[in-house]
N, C-alpha and C positions, 0 to 999 in steps of 0.2 A: 272701686274699680272704674266707675263711670267718670270720676274726675280725671284719672290718669288717661283713660281712653279719649276723653274730650281734649286733653292737652296734646296727645299724640296726633289725633286727627286734625286739630288746629294747626299743628306744626307742619303736617303733610300738606294741608291746603295752602299755608303760607309759602311753603317750598315751591309748590306748583305755580302760584301767582308770581313769585319772585323770578322763576325761570322764564315764564311767559313775558314778564315785564322787561327783563334783561334782553330777551330775544327781540322784543319790539323796539327797544331803544337801539340795539345794535343794528337792526334792519334800517333804522333811520340814518345811522352813520354810514352804512354800506351804500345807501342810495345817495347820500350827500357827498361821499368821498370823491367821486369823479370831478366835482366842482372845485376841488382844492388843487394847489400846485403838486407836481409829481413827487417832490420830496415829502410833502405832508401826507400824500396818499400812501407812500411806502411805509412811513412811520405808523399810520393808522392800520394798515394791513398787518404789520408785525404785532401790534398791540392788541388787536381784537381777537386773536386766537385764544381759545380756552385751553390752556396747556396743563393746568394743574388739576388733579383729581381731588385734592384737598386744599383748596385755595385759602389764603389768609388775607386779612385786611392789609397786611404789609406788602403783599405781592400783587397788588392791583396793576392795572395798565398805567403806563406813564402819562398818557393823555387824560385829561380830566373833563370830558364832555359830561356835563352834570347829570343828565338822565341816565346815561350808561353807567357812570360811576356809582350813582345812588342805587340803581337796580342791582348791580354787582355786589355792592356792600350789603344790601338786604339779603341777597342769596347766600352770601358768606355767613352772615349772622344766623340765618335760619339753618344753615348746615351744621351749626354747633348745638342745635336744640336737642335735648335728650331728657329722659325721665331720670331724676336723681335717685341715689341709693336710699334716701329716706322714704320716698314714695314707694319704691319696690319693697322695702322692709315692712312698711305699714301694710301694704297689700297682702304680703305673705302672712304676717301675724294675724291680720283680720281673717284670712282664710282658715288658718289653723284654729282660731277661736270659734269660728262658725262650725267647723268640723267637730270640735269637741262638744259644742252645744247640740249638734245633730245626734252625735253618739249618745249623749246623756238622755235626750228626749226619747230616743228609740232603744234604750238599753234593755228593755224587757223583750224585745223581738230582734234576734240576731239577723234574720233575713231582711227585715225592714232597715235595720242599721246599715247593713252592707250595701243595699240598693241605694239608700239615701246618700251615704258617704261616697259611693262610686259615682253617682250622678253629679253630686256637688264638686267632687275632685276633678271630674272630667270637665265640667264647666269652668272651673278655675284654671285648669291647665290650658284649655283652649283660649281663654281670655288672656292669660299671661303670654302665651305664644303669639297671639295676634298683636298685642301691644308691643312685645319685643321685636316682632318682625317690622313694625312701622316706627320704632323708637327713633332711629336716625333717618331723616327724610331722604338723604342722598346716598345711603349705603345699603347694600343688601339686594336681594333679588326683587323686592317689592318697592324699590326706591324710585324717586323722581329722576328721570334721565334727562340729559342735556340735548336730546334729539332735536328739539325745536331751535336751540342755539346753533347747532351744527347746520341746520337747514338754511338759516338766514345768512350764514357766512359764505362768501364766495370762495372758490378754491384759491390757494396761494399760487402766485405765478412762479414758474420755475426759476431757480437761481442760476445765474450765468457761471 
């Protein structure tokens, strides 16, 4: 369980760093954009919008400012991080084996067996729920949000 939790928390940390890094790179572009010709500024404004909730490496911006592109690429790669089915299966089988061992050790005392199994099952359930809630760093109620990205982007000018 600790190995899976370490992976999930590492993915969550990488997701947060990737969003912050992309926001920083985009902020640099926003600050530099007024120095470009109007046509270039317009293209930049269109391309820096974060429009996809599930971006892919194929749907990146058309402009290729290296820091922004690299930061976005890292965020997209991190967005696909997940715990695979082999790890989930191993975790569940290990929990079942431990519960059988607990039941065998306490088989002479039904009360102790019930309490020990209940405590262990609760611990396993809470751990699985916690890992599952953080499994995908950019989805769900506990996900890394793009708030900082939205803060660095200026509002789009009104279209004529």
